[in-house]
N, CA, C, O and CB atoms as a CASP TS submission, in Angstrom:
PFRMAT TS
TARGET T0000
AUTHOR 0000-0000-0000
METHOD Language model
MODEL 1
PARENT N/A
ATOM      1  N   UNK     1      35.577  16.423 -23.322  1.00  0.00           N
ATOM      2  CA  UNK     1      35.007  15.227 -22.717  1.00  0.00           C
ATOM      3  C   UNK     1      35.101  15.300 -21.190  1.00  0.00           C
ATOM      4  O   UNK     1      34.192  14.878 -20.476  1.00  0.00           O
ATOM      5  CB  UNK     1      35.722  13.967 -23.242  1.00  0.00           C
ATOM      6  N   UNK     2      36.212  15.839 -20.712  1.00  0.00           N
ATOM      7  CA  UNK     2      36.400  15.985 -19.274  1.00  0.00           C
ATOM      8  C   UNK     2      35.396  16.984 -18.695  1.00  0.00           C
ATOM      9  O   UNK     2      34.909  16.811 -17.578  1.00  0.00           O
ATOM     10  CB  UNK     2      37.838  16.432 -18.965  1.00  0.00           C
ATOM     11  N   UNK     3      35.096  18.025 -19.464  1.00  0.00           N
ATOM     12  CA  UNK     3      34.110  19.012 -19.022  1.00  0.00           C
ATOM     13  C   UNK     3      32.724  18.362 -18.890  1.00  0.00           C
ATOM     14  O   UNK     3      31.989  18.647 -17.945  1.00  0.00           O
ATOM     15  CB  UNK     3      34.056  20.204 -20.012  1.00  0.00           C
ATOM     16  N   UNK     4      32.381  17.504 -19.828  1.00  0.00           N
ATOM     17  CA  UNK     4      31.102  16.805 -19.786  1.00  0.00           C
ATOM     18  C   UNK     4      31.034  15.888 -18.562  1.00  0.00           C
ATOM     19  O   UNK     4      30.001  15.817 -17.896  1.00  0.00           O
ATOM     20  CB  UNK     4      30.888  15.994 -21.079  1.00  0.00           C
ATOM     21  N   UNK     5      32.124  15.193 -18.269  1.00  0.00           N
ATOM     22  CA  UNK     5      32.168  14.305 -17.113  1.00  0.00           C
ATOM     23  C   UNK     5      31.919  15.087 -15.817  1.00  0.00           C
ATOM     24  O   UNK     5      31.109  14.677 -14.986  1.00  0.00           O
ATOM     25  CB  UNK     5      33.525  13.580 -17.049  1.00  0.00           C
ATOM     26  N   UNK     6      32.618  16.209 -15.652  1.00  0.00           N
ATOM     27  CA  UNK     6      32.447  17.007 -14.440  1.00  0.00           C
ATOM     28  C   UNK     6      31.045  17.626 -14.373  1.00  0.00           C
ATOM     29  O   UNK     6      30.470  17.746 -13.291  1.00  0.00           O
ATOM     30  CB  UNK     6      33.514  18.110 -14.378  1.00  0.00           C
ATOM     31  N   UNK     7      30.509  18.010 -15.505  1.00  0.00           N
ATOM     32  CA  UNK     7      29.165  18.583 -15.519  1.00  0.00           C
ATOM     33  C   UNK     7      28.131  17.547 -15.062  1.00  0.00           C
ATOM     34  O   UNK     7      27.241  17.853 -14.268  1.00  0.00           O
ATOM     35  CB  UNK     7      28.817  19.102 -16.930  1.00  0.00           C
ATOM     36  N   UNK     8      28.259  16.336 -15.567  1.00  0.00           N
ATOM     37  CA  UNK     8      27.334  15.274 -15.176  1.00  0.00           C
ATOM     38  C   UNK     8      27.544  14.889 -13.718  1.00  0.00           C
ATOM     39  O   UNK     8      26.579  14.677 -12.984  1.00  0.00           O
ATOM     40  CB  UNK     8      27.510  14.044 -16.080  1.00  0.00           C
ATOM     41  N   UNK     9      28.800  14.798 -13.295  1.00  0.00           N
ATOM     42  CA  UNK     9      29.099  14.396 -11.917  1.00  0.00           C
ATOM     43  C   UNK     9      28.562  15.420 -10.920  1.00  0.00           C
ATOM     44  O   UNK     9      27.936  15.040  -9.930  1.00  0.00           O
ATOM     45  CB  UNK     9      30.614  14.219 -11.725  1.00  0.00           C
ATOM     46  N   UNK    10      28.790  16.690 -11.160  1.00  0.00           N
ATOM     47  CA  UNK    10      28.336  17.701 -10.217  1.00  0.00           C
ATOM     48  C   UNK    10      26.837  17.950 -10.289  1.00  0.00           C
ATOM     49  O   UNK    10      26.253  18.440  -9.323  1.00  0.00           O
ATOM     50  CB  UNK    10      29.068  18.985 -10.459  1.00  0.00           C
ATOM     51  N   UNK    11      26.208  17.628 -11.396  1.00  0.00           N
ATOM     52  CA  UNK    11      24.755  17.771 -11.458  1.00  0.00           C
ATOM     53  C   UNK    11      24.066  16.601 -10.767  1.00  0.00           C
ATOM     54  O   UNK    11      22.917  16.729 -10.344  1.00  0.00           O
ATOM     55  CB  UNK    11      24.287  17.874 -12.913  1.00  0.00           C
ATOM     56  N   UNK    12      24.744  15.468 -10.646  1.00  0.00           N
ATOM     57  CA  UNK    12      24.154  14.298  -9.992  1.00  0.00           C
ATOM     58  C   UNK    12      24.350  14.322  -8.480  1.00  0.00           C
ATOM     59  O   UNK    12      23.664  13.585  -7.772  1.00  0.00           O
ATOM     60  CB  UNK    12      24.752  13.027 -10.563  1.00  0.00           C
ATOM     61  N   UNK    13      25.240  15.122  -7.974  1.00  0.00           N
ATOM     62  CA  UNK    13      25.508  15.159  -6.533  1.00  0.00           C
ATOM     63  C   UNK    13      24.274  15.580  -5.740  1.00  0.00           C
ATOM     64  O   UNK    13      24.004  14.943  -4.722  1.00  0.00           O
ATOM     65  CB  UNK    13      26.664  16.114  -6.237  1.00  0.00           C
ATOM     66  N   UNK    14      23.509  16.595  -6.118  1.00  0.00           N
ATOM     67  CA  UNK    14      22.313  16.929  -5.334  1.00  0.00           C
ATOM     68  C   UNK    14      21.268  15.812  -5.310  1.00  0.00           C
ATOM     69  O   UNK    14      20.482  15.720  -4.367  1.00  0.00           O
ATOM     70  CB  UNK    14      21.684  18.185  -5.884  1.00  0.00           C
ATOM     71  N   UNK    15      21.254  14.976  -6.324  1.00  0.00           N
ATOM     72  CA  UNK    15      20.296  13.878  -6.348  1.00  0.00           C
ATOM     73  C   UNK    15      20.579  12.862  -5.257  1.00  0.00           C
ATOM     74  O   UNK    15      19.660  12.176  -4.809  1.00  0.00           O
ATOM     75  CB  UNK    15      20.311  13.199  -7.700  1.00  0.00           C
ATOM     76  N   UNK    16      21.816  12.747  -4.820  1.00  0.00           N
ATOM     77  CA  UNK    16      22.139  11.790  -3.763  1.00  0.00           C
ATOM     78  C   UNK    16      21.575  12.228  -2.421  1.00  0.00           C
ATOM     79  O   UNK    16      21.459  11.408  -1.510  1.00  0.00           O
ATOM     80  CB  UNK    16      23.646  11.610  -3.657  1.00  0.00           C
ATOM     81  N   UNK    17      21.222  13.494  -2.277  1.00  0.00           N
ATOM     82  CA  UNK    17      20.630  13.948  -1.032  1.00  0.00           C
ATOM     83  C   UNK    17      19.208  13.432  -0.848  1.00  0.00           C
ATOM     84  O   UNK    17      18.730  13.327   0.282  1.00  0.00           O
ATOM     85  CB  UNK    17      20.639  15.453  -0.978  1.00  0.00           C
ATOM     86  N   UNK    18      18.531  13.111  -1.937  1.00  0.00           N
ATOM     87  CA  UNK    18      17.160  12.629  -1.861  1.00  0.00           C
ATOM     88  C   UNK    18      17.078  11.140  -1.565  1.00  0.00           C
ATOM     89  O   UNK    18      16.013  10.656  -1.182  1.00  0.00           O
ATOM     90  CB  UNK    18      16.442  12.926  -3.145  1.00  0.00           C
ATOM     91  N   UNK    19      18.143  10.417  -1.726  1.00  0.00           N
ATOM     92  CA  UNK    19      18.150   8.981  -1.481  1.00  0.00           C
ATOM     93  C   UNK    19      18.475   8.745  -0.016  1.00  0.00           C
ATOM     94  O   UNK    19      19.537   9.161   0.446  1.00  0.00           O
ATOM     95  CB  UNK    19      19.171   8.252  -2.405  1.00  0.00           C
ATOM     96  N   UNK    20      17.585   8.086   0.733  1.00  0.00           N
ATOM     97  CA  UNK    20      17.862   7.879   2.156  1.00  0.00           C
ATOM     98  C   UNK    20      18.992   6.872   2.351  1.00  0.00           C
ATOM     99  O   UNK    20      19.217   6.017   1.494  1.00  0.00           O
ATOM    100  CB  UNK    20      16.596   7.400   2.885  1.00  0.00           C
ATOM    101  N   UNK    21      19.688   6.967   3.455  1.00  0.00           N
ATOM    102  CA  UNK    21      20.722   5.976   3.723  1.00  0.00           C
ATOM    103  C   UNK    21      20.108   4.594   3.918  1.00  0.00           C
ATOM    104  O   UNK    21      18.933   4.474   4.264  1.00  0.00           O
ATOM    105  CB  UNK    21      21.538   6.374   4.956  1.00  0.00           C
ATOM    106  N   UNK    22      20.890   3.577   3.698  1.00  0.00           N
ATOM    107  CA  UNK    22      20.403   2.209   3.788  1.00  0.00           C
ATOM    108  C   UNK    22      19.911   1.905   5.208  1.00  0.00           C
ATOM    109  O   UNK    22      18.953   1.150   5.375  1.00  0.00           O
ATOM    110  CB  UNK    22      21.508   1.219   3.376  1.00  0.00           C
ATOM    111  N   UNK    23      20.542   2.472   6.214  1.00  0.00           N
ATOM    112  CA  UNK    23      20.120   2.225   7.593  1.00  0.00           C
ATOM    113  C   UNK    23      18.690   2.700   7.806  1.00  0.00           C
ATOM    114  O   UNK    23      17.904   2.005   8.449  1.00  0.00           O
ATOM    115  CB  UNK    23      21.067   2.924   8.584  1.00  0.00           C
ATOM    116  N   UNK    24      18.341   3.848   7.291  1.00  0.00           N
ATOM    117  CA  UNK    24      16.979   4.360   7.434  1.00  0.00           C
ATOM    118  C   UNK    24      15.995   3.510   6.643  1.00  0.00           C
ATOM    119  O   UNK    24      14.876   3.262   7.092  1.00  0.00           O
ATOM    120  CB  UNK    24      16.903   5.821   6.975  1.00  0.00           C
ATOM    121  N   UNK    25      16.404   3.079   5.499  1.00  0.00           N
ATOM    122  CA  UNK    25      15.532   2.252   4.674  1.00  0.00           C
ATOM    123  C   UNK    25      15.265   0.915   5.359  1.00  0.00           C
ATOM    124  O   UNK    25      14.140   0.418   5.318  1.00  0.00           O
ATOM    125  CB  UNK    25      16.154   2.029   3.285  1.00  0.00           C
ATOM    126  N   UNK    26      16.276   0.330   5.983  1.00  0.00           N
ATOM    127  CA  UNK    26      16.087  -0.929   6.688  1.00  0.00           C
ATOM    128  C   UNK    26      15.133  -0.762   7.860  1.00  0.00           C
ATOM    129  O   UNK    26      14.300  -1.635   8.104  1.00  0.00           O
ATOM    130  CB  UNK    26      17.425  -1.472   7.174  1.00  0.00           C
ATOM    131  N   UNK    27      15.238   0.328   8.579  1.00  0.00           N
ATOM    132  CA  UNK    27      14.327   0.587   9.685  1.00  0.00           C
ATOM    133  C   UNK    27      12.895   0.739   9.183  1.00  0.00           C
ATOM    134  O   UNK    27      11.961   0.226   9.798  1.00  0.00           O
ATOM    135  CB  UNK    27      14.757   1.840  10.449  1.00  0.00           C
ATOM    136  N   UNK    28      12.726   1.431   8.088  1.00  0.00           N
ATOM    137  CA  UNK    28      11.395   1.612   7.498  1.00  0.00           C
ATOM    138  C   UNK    28      10.806   0.269   7.080  1.00  0.00           C
ATOM    139  O   UNK    28       9.637  -0.007   7.347  1.00  0.00           O
ATOM    140  CB  UNK    28      11.463   2.563   6.286  1.00  0.00           C
ATOM    141  N   UNK    29      11.603  -0.560   6.430  1.00  0.00           N
ATOM    142  CA  UNK    29      11.124  -1.876   5.994  1.00  0.00           C
ATOM    143  C   UNK    29      10.776  -2.738   7.200  1.00  0.00           C
ATOM    144  O   UNK    29       9.788  -3.473   7.167  1.00  0.00           O
ATOM    145  CB  UNK    29      12.184  -2.583   5.122  1.00  0.00           C
ATOM    146  N   UNK    30      11.566  -2.661   8.254  1.00  0.00           N
ATOM    147  CA  UNK    30      11.299  -3.440   9.453  1.00  0.00           C
ATOM    148  C   UNK    30       9.984  -3.016  10.105  1.00  0.00           C
ATOM    149  O   UNK    30       9.213  -3.862  10.558  1.00  0.00           O
ATOM    150  CB  UNK    30      12.450  -3.295  10.444  1.00  0.00           C
ATOM    151  N   UNK    31       9.731  -1.725  10.152  1.00  0.00           N
ATOM    152  CA  UNK    31       8.475  -1.231  10.729  1.00  0.00           C
ATOM    153  C   UNK    31       7.285  -1.678   9.889  1.00  0.00           C
ATOM    154  O   UNK    31       6.258  -2.083  10.432  1.00  0.00           O
ATOM    155  CB  UNK    31       8.496   0.305  10.842  1.00  0.00           C
ATOM    156  N   UNK    32       7.417  -1.606   8.578  1.00  0.00           N
ATOM    157  CA  UNK    32       6.330  -2.036   7.696  1.00  0.00           C
ATOM    158  C   UNK    32       6.058  -3.526   7.876  1.00  0.00           C
ATOM    159  O   UNK    32       4.898  -3.938   7.895  1.00  0.00           O
ATOM    160  CB  UNK    32       6.671  -1.728   6.220  1.00  0.00           C
ATOM    161  N   UNK    33       7.095  -4.335   8.009  1.00  0.00           N
ATOM    162  CA  UNK    33       6.905  -5.772   8.226  1.00  0.00           C
ATOM    163  C   UNK    33       6.209  -6.041   9.551  1.00  0.00           C
ATOM    164  O   UNK    33       5.345  -6.915   9.623  1.00  0.00           O
ATOM    165  CB  UNK    33       8.249  -6.501   8.186  1.00  0.00           C
ATOM    166  N   UNK    34       6.569  -5.305  10.603  1.00  0.00           N
ATOM    167  CA  UNK    34       5.919  -5.481  11.897  1.00  0.00           C
ATOM    168  C   UNK    34       4.440  -5.117  11.826  1.00  0.00           C
ATOM    169  O   UNK    34       3.591  -5.832  12.359  1.00  0.00           O
ATOM    170  CB  UNK    34       6.617  -4.635  12.959  1.00  0.00           C
ATOM    171  N   UNK    35       4.139  -4.014  11.171  1.00  0.00           N
ATOM    172  CA  UNK    35       2.740  -3.605  11.028  1.00  0.00           C
ATOM    173  C   UNK    35       1.967  -4.644  10.234  1.00  0.00           C
ATOM    174  O   UNK    35       0.825  -4.961  10.568  1.00  0.00           O
ATOM    175  CB  UNK    35       2.639  -2.227  10.345  1.00  0.00           C
ATOM    176  N   UNK    36       2.578  -5.173   9.190  1.00  0.00           N
ATOM    177  CA  UNK    36       1.929  -6.190   8.359  1.00  0.00           C
ATOM    178  C   UNK    36       1.634  -7.443   9.177  1.00  0.00           C
ATOM    179  O   UNK    36       0.543  -8.005   9.081  1.00  0.00           O
ATOM    180  CB  UNK    36       2.812  -6.543   7.146  1.00  0.00           C
ATOM    181  N   UNK    37       2.602  -7.883   9.982  1.00  0.00           N
ATOM    182  CA  UNK    37       2.400  -9.088  10.798  1.00  0.00           C
ATOM    183  C   UNK    37       1.323  -8.875  11.853  1.00  0.00           C
ATOM    184  O   UNK    37       0.505  -9.764  12.089  1.00  0.00           O
ATOM    185  CB  UNK    37       3.708  -9.499  11.473  1.00  0.00           C
ATOM    186  N   UNK    38       1.315  -7.704  12.489  1.00  0.00           N
ATOM    187  CA  UNK    38       0.323  -7.438  13.528  1.00  0.00           C
ATOM    188  C   UNK    38      -1.083  -7.297  12.955  1.00  0.00           C
ATOM    189  O   UNK    38      -2.056  -7.717  13.581  1.00  0.00           O
ATOM    190  CB  UNK    38       0.695  -6.181  14.290  1.00  0.00           C
ATOM    191  N   UNK    39      -1.190  -6.717  11.786  1.00  0.00           N
ATOM    192  CA  UNK    39      -2.516  -6.489  11.216  1.00  0.00           C
ATOM    193  C   UNK    39      -3.059  -7.707  10.483  1.00  0.00           C
ATOM    194  O   UNK    39      -4.264  -7.788  10.244  1.00  0.00           O
ATOM    195  CB  UNK    39      -2.473  -5.314  10.275  1.00  0.00           C
ATOM    196  N   UNK    40      -2.200  -8.655  10.122  1.00  0.00           N
ATOM    197  CA  UNK    40      -2.691  -9.808   9.369  1.00  0.00           C
ATOM    198  C   UNK    40      -3.624 -10.676  10.207  1.00  0.00           C
ATOM    199  O   UNK    40      -4.571 -11.248   9.667  1.00  0.00           O
ATOM    200  CB  UNK    40      -1.521 -10.642   8.867  1.00  0.00           C
ATOM    201  N   UNK    41      -3.380 -10.790  11.516  1.00  0.00           N
ATOM    202  CA  UNK    41      -4.267 -11.585  12.371  1.00  0.00           C
ATOM    203  C   UNK    41      -5.661 -10.966  12.400  1.00  0.00           C
ATOM    204  O   UNK    41      -6.656 -11.688  12.333  1.00  0.00           O
ATOM    205  CB  UNK    41      -3.696 -11.693  13.806  1.00  0.00           C
ATOM    206  N   UNK    42      -5.746  -9.650  12.497  1.00  0.00           N
ATOM    207  CA  UNK    42      -7.044  -8.983  12.522  1.00  0.00           C
ATOM    208  C   UNK    42      -7.706  -9.015  11.150  1.00  0.00           C
ATOM    209  O   UNK    42      -8.925  -9.152  11.046  1.00  0.00           O
ATOM    210  CB  UNK    42      -6.890  -7.540  12.996  1.00  0.00           C
ATOM    211  N   UNK    43      -6.915  -8.890  10.118  1.00  0.00           N
ATOM    212  CA  UNK    43      -7.468  -8.870   8.767  1.00  0.00           C
ATOM    213  C   UNK    43      -8.075 -10.214   8.401  1.00  0.00           C
ATOM    214  O   UNK    43      -9.139 -10.273   7.785  1.00  0.00           O
ATOM    215  CB  UNK    43      -6.393  -8.491   7.757  1.00  0.00           C
ATOM    216  N   UNK    44      -7.397 -11.295   8.781  1.00  0.00           N
ATOM    217  CA  UNK    44      -7.929 -12.622   8.460  1.00  0.00           C
ATOM    218  C   UNK    44      -9.238 -12.891   9.189  1.00  0.00           C
ATOM    219  O   UNK    44     -10.084 -13.631   8.688  1.00  0.00           O
ATOM    220  CB  UNK    44      -6.909 -13.701   8.812  1.00  0.00           C
ATOM    221  N   UNK    45      -9.413 -12.300  10.363  1.00  0.00           N
ATOM    222  CA  UNK    45     -10.626 -12.491  11.122  1.00  0.00           C
ATOM    223  C   UNK    45     -11.749 -11.592  10.616  1.00  0.00           C
ATOM    224  O   UNK    45     -12.907 -12.010  10.598  1.00  0.00           O
ATOM    225  CB  UNK    45     -10.367 -12.230  12.588  1.00  0.00           C
ATOM    226  N   UNK    46     -11.433 -10.386  10.211  1.00  0.00           N
ATOM    227  CA  UNK    46     -12.449  -9.412   9.819  1.00  0.00           C
ATOM    228  C   UNK    46     -12.875  -9.591   8.367  1.00  0.00           C
ATOM    229  O   UNK    46     -14.033  -9.344   8.030  1.00  0.00           O
ATOM    230  CB  UNK    46     -11.930  -8.001  10.033  1.00  0.00           C
ATOM    231  N   UNK    47     -11.965 -10.011   7.515  1.00  0.00           N
ATOM    232  CA  UNK    47     -12.247 -10.056   6.083  1.00  0.00           C
ATOM    233  C   UNK    47     -13.452 -10.935   5.732  1.00  0.00           C
ATOM    234  O   UNK    47     -14.304 -10.490   4.964  1.00  0.00           O
ATOM    235  CB  UNK    47     -11.032 -10.554   5.346  1.00  0.00           C
ATOM    236  N   UNK    48     -13.566 -12.169   6.261  1.00  0.00           N
ATOM    237  CA  UNK    48     -14.767 -12.958   5.921  1.00  0.00           C
ATOM    238  C   UNK    48     -16.053 -12.315   6.423  1.00  0.00           C
ATOM    239  O   UNK    48     -17.081 -12.389   5.749  1.00  0.00           O
ATOM    240  CB  UNK    48     -14.650 -14.359   6.498  1.00  0.00           C
ATOM    241  N   UNK    49     -16.013 -11.688   7.589  1.00  0.00           N
ATOM    242  CA  UNK    49     -17.200 -11.011   8.096  1.00  0.00           C
ATOM    243  C   UNK    49     -17.573  -9.831   7.220  1.00  0.00           C
ATOM    244  O   UNK    49     -18.752  -9.587   6.961  1.00  0.00           O
ATOM    245  CB  UNK    49     -16.978 -10.548   9.525  1.00  0.00           C
ATOM    246  N   UNK    50     -16.564  -9.099   6.766  1.00  0.00           N
ATOM    247  CA  UNK    50     -16.814  -7.955   5.898  1.00  0.00           C
ATOM    248  C   UNK    50     -17.403  -8.406   4.572  1.00  0.00           C
ATOM    249  O   UNK    50     -18.324  -7.775   4.052  1.00  0.00           O
ATOM    250  CB  UNK    50     -15.525  -7.167   5.663  1.00  0.00           C
ATOM    251  N   UNK    51     -16.876  -9.496   4.022  1.00  0.00           N
ATOM    252  CA  UNK    51     -17.417 -10.013   2.763  1.00  0.00           C
ATOM    253  C   UNK    51     -18.860 -10.449   2.918  1.00  0.00           C
ATOM    254  O   UNK    51     -19.695 -10.158   2.062  1.00  0.00           O
ATOM    255  CB  UNK    51     -16.576 -11.179   2.261  1.00  0.00           C
ATOM    256  N   UNK    52     -19.164 -11.155   4.019  1.00  0.00           N
ATOM    257  CA  UNK    52     -20.548 -11.610   4.198  1.00  0.00           C
ATOM    258  C   UNK    52     -21.482 -10.427   4.429  1.00  0.00           C
ATOM    259  O   UNK    52     -22.611 -10.429   3.938  1.00  0.00           O
ATOM    260  CB  UNK    52     -20.645 -12.597   5.376  1.00  0.00           C
ATOM    261  N   UNK    53     -21.031  -9.426   5.164  1.00  0.00           N
ATOM    262  CA  UNK    53     -21.868  -8.244   5.387  1.00  0.00           C
ATOM    263  C   UNK    53     -22.136  -7.515   4.076  1.00  0.00           C
ATOM    264  O   UNK    53     -23.267  -7.114   3.805  1.00  0.00           O
ATOM    265  CB  UNK    53     -21.202  -7.292   6.394  1.00  0.00           C
ATOM    266  N   UNK    54     -21.106  -7.346   3.272  1.00  0.00           N
ATOM    267  CA  UNK    54     -21.297  -6.666   1.982  1.00  0.00           C
ATOM    268  C   UNK    54     -22.203  -7.463   1.067  1.00  0.00           C
ATOM    269  O   UNK    54     -23.041  -6.888   0.373  1.00  0.00           O
ATOM    270  CB  UNK    54     -19.953  -6.428   1.295  1.00  0.00           C
ATOM    271  N   UNK    55     -22.049  -8.779   1.054  1.00  0.00           N
ATOM    272  CA  UNK    55     -22.895  -9.584   0.176  1.00  0.00           C
ATOM    273  C   UNK    55     -24.351  -9.534   0.639  1.00  0.00           C
ATOM    274  O   UNK    55     -25.262  -9.523  -0.188  1.00  0.00           O
ATOM    275  CB  UNK    55     -22.396 -11.041   0.135  1.00  0.00           C
ATOM    276  N   UNK    56     -24.577  -9.505   1.960  1.00  0.00           N
ATOM    277  CA  UNK    56     -25.950  -9.369   2.452  1.00  0.00           C
ATOM    278  C   UNK    56     -26.558  -8.036   2.033  1.00  0.00           C
ATOM    279  O   UNK    56     -27.710  -7.976   1.603  1.00  0.00           O
ATOM    280  CB  UNK    56     -25.985  -9.502   3.977  1.00  0.00           C
ATOM    281  N   UNK    57     -25.781  -6.979   2.161  1.00  0.00           N
ATOM    282  CA  UNK    57     -26.289  -5.650   1.780  1.00  0.00           C
ATOM    283  C   UNK    57     -26.602  -5.605   0.294  1.00  0.00           C
ATOM    284  O   UNK    57     -27.663  -5.121  -0.102  1.00  0.00           O
ATOM    285  CB  UNK    57     -25.267  -4.549   2.138  1.00  0.00           C
ATOM    286  N   UNK    58     -25.689  -6.105  -0.536  1.00  0.00           N
ATOM    287  CA  UNK    58     -25.915  -6.077  -1.982  1.00  0.00           C
ATOM    288  C   UNK    58     -27.081  -6.982  -2.379  1.00  0.00           C
ATOM    289  O   UNK    58     -27.859  -6.645  -3.272  1.00  0.00           O
ATOM    290  CB  UNK    58     -24.644  -6.502  -2.728  1.00  0.00           C
ATOM    291  N   UNK    59     -27.199  -8.123  -1.717  1.00  0.00           N
ATOM    292  CA  UNK    59     -28.327  -9.003  -2.022  1.00  0.00           C
ATOM    293  C   UNK    59     -29.649  -8.339  -1.685  1.00  0.00           C
ATOM    294  O   UNK    59     -30.613  -8.445  -2.443  1.00  0.00           O
ATOM    295  CB  UNK    59     -28.198 -10.318  -1.263  1.00  0.00           C
ATOM    296  N   UNK    60     -29.696  -7.663  -0.563  1.00  0.00           N
ATOM    297  CA  UNK    60     -30.937  -6.969  -0.179  1.00  0.00           C
ATOM    298  C   UNK    60     -31.256  -5.851  -1.160  1.00  0.00           C
ATOM    299  O   UNK    60     -32.408  -5.671  -1.555  1.00  0.00           O
ATOM    300  CB  UNK    60     -30.822  -6.398   1.250  1.00  0.00           C
ATOM    301  N   UNK    61     -30.237  -5.107  -1.549  1.00  0.00           N
ATOM    302  CA  UNK    61     -30.479  -3.978  -2.457  1.00  0.00           C
ATOM    303  C   UNK    61     -30.946  -4.473  -3.817  1.00  0.00           C
ATOM    304  O   UNK    61     -31.974  -4.023  -4.322  1.00  0.00           O
ATOM    305  CB  UNK    61     -29.206  -3.125  -2.614  1.00  0.00           C
ATOM    306  N   UNK    62     -30.196  -5.402  -4.416  1.00  0.00           N
ATOM    307  CA  UNK    62     -30.481  -5.796  -5.790  1.00  0.00           C
ATOM    308  C   UNK    62     -31.638  -6.788  -5.886  1.00  0.00           C
ATOM    309  O   UNK    62     -32.502  -6.639  -6.749  1.00  0.00           O
ATOM    310  CB  UNK    62     -29.245  -6.393  -6.419  1.00  0.00           C
ATOM    311  N   UNK    63     -31.668  -7.790  -5.021  1.00  0.00           N
ATOM    312  CA  UNK    63     -32.713  -8.793  -5.133  1.00  0.00           C
ATOM    313  C   UNK    63     -34.033  -8.296  -4.569  1.00  0.00           C
ATOM    314  O   UNK    63     -35.094  -8.690  -5.053  1.00  0.00           O
ATOM    315  CB  UNK    63     -32.297 -10.060  -4.428  1.00  0.00           C
ATOM    316  N   UNK    64     -33.991  -7.453  -3.571  1.00  0.00           N
ATOM    317  CA  UNK    64     -35.230  -6.901  -3.023  1.00  0.00           C
ATOM    318  C   UNK    64     -35.905  -5.989  -4.042  1.00  0.00           C
ATOM    319  O   UNK    64     -37.127  -6.011  -4.183  1.00  0.00           O
ATOM    320  CB  UNK    64     -34.949  -6.130  -1.720  1.00  0.00           C
ATOM    321  N   UNK    65     -35.116  -5.193  -4.747  1.00  0.00           N
ATOM    322  CA  UNK    65     -35.660  -4.264  -5.747  1.00  0.00           C
ATOM    323  C   UNK    65     -36.222  -5.028  -6.944  1.00  0.00           C
ATOM    324  O   UNK    65     -37.252  -4.632  -7.490  1.00  0.00           O
ATOM    325  CB  UNK    65     -34.571  -3.271  -6.214  1.00  0.00           C
ATOM    326  N   UNK    66     -35.572  -6.108  -7.362  1.00  0.00           N
ATOM    327  CA  UNK    66     -36.063  -6.824  -8.535  1.00  0.00           C
ATOM    328  C   UNK    66     -37.301  -7.637  -8.193  1.00  0.00           C
ATOM    329  O   UNK    66     -38.197  -7.760  -9.029  1.00  0.00           O
ATOM    330  CB  UNK    66     -34.974  -7.736  -9.101  1.00  0.00           C
ATOM    331  N   UNK    67     -37.380  -8.201  -6.977  1.00  0.00           N
ATOM    332  CA  UNK    67     -38.544  -9.007  -6.632  1.00  0.00           C
ATOM    333  C   UNK    67     -39.764  -8.147  -6.315  1.00  0.00           C
ATOM    334  O   UNK    67     -40.894  -8.590  -6.522  1.00  0.00           O
ATOM    335  CB  UNK    67     -38.224  -9.898  -5.451  1.00  0.00           C
ATOM    336  N   UNK    68     -39.561  -6.939  -5.823  1.00  0.00           N
ATOM    337  CA  UNK    68     -40.689  -6.083  -5.485  1.00  0.00           C
ATOM    338  C   UNK    68     -41.321  -5.436  -6.719  1.00  0.00           C
ATOM    339  O   UNK    68     -42.481  -5.025  -6.677  1.00  0.00           O
ATOM    340  CB  UNK    68     -40.245  -5.012  -4.517  1.00  0.00           C
ATOM    341  N   UNK    69     -40.565  -5.343  -7.817  1.00  0.00           N
ATOM    342  CA  UNK    69     -41.108  -4.709  -9.013  1.00  0.00           C
ATOM    343  C   UNK    69     -41.961  -5.658  -9.838  1.00  0.00           C
ATOM    344  O   UNK    69     -42.679  -5.207 -10.731  1.00  0.00           O
ATOM    345  CB  UNK    69     -39.989  -4.168  -9.863  1.00  0.00           C
ATOM    346  N   UNK    70     -41.907  -6.983  -9.566  1.00  0.00           N
ATOM    347  CA  UNK    70     -42.719  -7.914 -10.347  1.00  0.00           C
ATOM    348  C   UNK    70     -44.061  -8.156  -9.742  1.00  0.00           C
ATOM    349  O   UNK    70     -44.856  -8.919 -10.290  1.00  0.00           O
ATOM    350  CB  UNK    70     -42.017  -9.208 -10.505  1.00  0.00           C
TER
END
């Protein structure tokens, strides 16, 4: 049983190298939050324009083709 414990313990040690330290993870989360806050102002302004532009394009494509064929 002791051999199994040591085998599992020593096989799990290399896996801890892939897990970043909490300090690095906090910095990453902080950067992502900053990017999210900065981009949300632009996204809220651009999104309605993008939706209206796409709807105009789709309306022209689909409704123009159906009305011209009749």
